[in-house]
N, C-alpha and C positions, 0 to 999 in steps of 0.2 A: 347391748348397747342402744341408746337412745339416738332415734334417727335424726340426722344430721346434714343435714344438704349445703352445706358452703362451696361456692363455686371461685376456684383459686385457680394460681399457678404454681403451685410446689413451696417446697418447704427446704429450709439449712438445719440441719441437727447441730452444728457449733459456728457460732458469728461469733466474731470479734470487732463488729463494726459498727453495728445497728443500734447498740444502747452505751453511752458513756460509763466507761467504767467497768462493762458487764458484758457476762456469758450470755448470748441468747442463744434459743432455739426458735428459728424466725419463719413465718408463716406467710405469703403472700395471697390475700386476695384480691376479687376482680369488681370493676365498676368504683367509678368514683363522682361527683356532683361539680367538681369544678375543672378548669381546662387550661389547667396553667400551659404555657408554650412551651416552657421548658422540661417538662416533664419528662424522664427518662424510662419511666414506665408505664407510659399513656399507653400503651398497646394492654394493658390490663386495665385500664381506667375504662377503655372503649369495650374492655369485654370480647376483645379480641379470639376469637374461638380456634387458632393458632395457638393461644398460651392459655387459655381458660377451659376448663372442665371440672366438672364435679369432684370432689376433692374425696380420696379412701380416706375417710376419718378412722376407721380401725386403724388401718397401717399408723398413720398419723399420731394415733394417741399410746401406739407399740412401743414407736420409736422413740414419741418422747419420754416416755416412761423409761427404756434403757437410759438417755441421753440425761437425765433428770440430776444427778450427781454432777454434771459438767456444767450445768448451764445456773443462770440466775432468774431467769423469765423464759414463759414464752411472749415471742414479741411478734406481735400480729400487726401486718401492714398493708400496703397496696401499689396503687389504689388507695379508694377509700373503706377503711374496715367496717365503718359505722353504718355504709348502706347496705350489709346485710347482717343488720344489728342483732336481728329475732336468731337468728339461725346462731350468729357468732355469740349469744350469749349463752345460748346452748354448748356449745365446746367450751366457753370459758368455766362454767358451771360445771362441767364433767371433770375438765382440768383440776380445778380448787379441791372439788370431793374428792376423785376417785385417784388423783396423783398428787396433789397438793402442792402441786409449782405455783410461783407468783407470776402473777400475768401483765403485760405490759402491750399499751395500743399505740401505734401511731396514726395521728390522725388529725384534720384539718381544722377540729373545734366546731365547725358551721353546721353540723346535726344535733342541736342541742338535744333535744327530745329521745335519741335513744344515746346519746351521752347519758342524759341523766337518771335515764333506766338501768345502764349498766353499772353507775356509780352508788346508786343508790341501795343496789343488793348486792355491793361489795366485790365486785368481778374485775375490778382494774387496781392494779397497785402501782403501775406507774404510766404516765401519758409522757409521749414524743408530740411535738407539733412544731410545725414551720410557724414564723413571722415573715410572710411574706409581702412586701414593701417594693411599691405603693401598691392596694390590692385591687386598683383599677386598668394595672398591668399587669400585674402577676398570677389573678385571678384565669385571667383569661376569659372573664366577661364583658359585658356593657357596662358601664360605670353606674350605671343604677342599682344592676343589681348586685356588682360589686359590693356598693357601699350597705346593700340590706346585708351580705354575707360577714365584709367587716363586723355588722354587729350582733350577729350571730357569733363570731368568731370570739368579741369580748363575751357575752355570754356566758360561751363555753367555758374561756378561762375564770370568771368570777363563780362558776359551777364545781370544776377544779381547785378553786383556791379554797370552795364554803366546805369540800369534802378535805381536803388536806393531804390531796395526792401528790408526788414525787412529780416534779415536772422536768422535760429537757426539751430549753426553749432554743431553737435552731434560725439563726438569721442567713439566710442563703443570699449570699454577697452578687450583686451583678456589675459591669462595667459603667451601669449609672445608677448604682448606688451612690445616697448622699449619707454621710454621717450626721447632718443634723436630721434628715428626716430620720434615721434609727432613733438618735435620742427622742423625736418629738411623739414618736408612736411609743417609746417605752414610757415615754412620761404620763401617756395615755392612759395605759395598763397597771402603772406603778402600784396602783392602789390593791390590784389584784394579786401581783405577781411578789407583794412585800408579807403577805400572807400565806405563803408558799412557804414551807419549812426547808424541804430539801428540793430545791431550787438552782439548773446548772444553765447559762445560757450558752449555746456554741455557734461561733460566728463560722460560716465558711463558705467556699464559693461554690456558685452555679458552675457545673461542669455542662460542656458542648461534646462534642465531637473533637478527634475520634475516641474520647473518654465515653461516652455515652450516646447512644442515639436518640436526641430529644425529638419532641410533637413539631417543634414548627424549625427545622436546621438554620433556616434563612435568621430567623428571631434570634436563634446562637448566635449565629457569627458574629451577630453585632454585638452583642450581651452578653453572653456567657465568657467564663475563662476570665475572671479579671486577675489583675496582678496581687502578690502577697501584702505589697506595700498598702493597699486597700484596703486588705482585708485586718493589717496593724491598726490604720486610721477607726475601722470601725469598731473593734475590739477595744480600741482605746475610749472611744466615747461609751459604749457599756460599762467599763470599768468605772469611769468617772462618774457615774450614775450611783455605783455602790454593788454593782453585781458582782459576784463571781463570773468569770470565762474562761472559754477554751477557743483556741482557733484549729481550724483544720486546716493546715495548708495543702495546695497541691504543688509538685513538683517540677513543672514546665517555668517556673521564675525565677 
């Protein structure tokens, strides 16, 4: 087996929650170029040595092969998987050539060149990404950096559209989310979304404690755990623009 050196936190053989309407074998990789204050996998993002380690790829492949009749995708998430794009490409190539399993990548779409390489080689069958609004708040970077990252995000969306890869676009909702702002940004990217044949938009709440352990608990106390009424408002805005939308609710409200 080719030597593949990926740093990750492990995997789950069968997951029903990581890709809409699909069963996945989900793998968590470490590292990320964003600093989202609400991130519940921030220890993976910062390569916490208590969580992150070199993965046993032979065991991973064996378990994926044993699970392949039960799952629709090998779903790779993080962190940001494309931080390790070179080694990830080796894994995806091995999975497609030796097991024949379809692949899904959950990415923030800001690492344009790595994404381009994977798509050009046909290594990714499905993309999941978050539409984090507004970027200058949600990315955890200064406004100038956030603006550059947003431009890269748009380029990433255009790339996904050009390759016709199915896309799950998730809109995380906070207590400060404004339906009008969501509409504004969706109009900005509508030219790309309209080219994606298999697109689903998922409206979901950002959850803080006690459900998750976010990077910035104080930030999350102020802005996480929106009520379901706001989720419905955002979903209604998305629907009015002609998009198919799902709502993921939380049970506390």
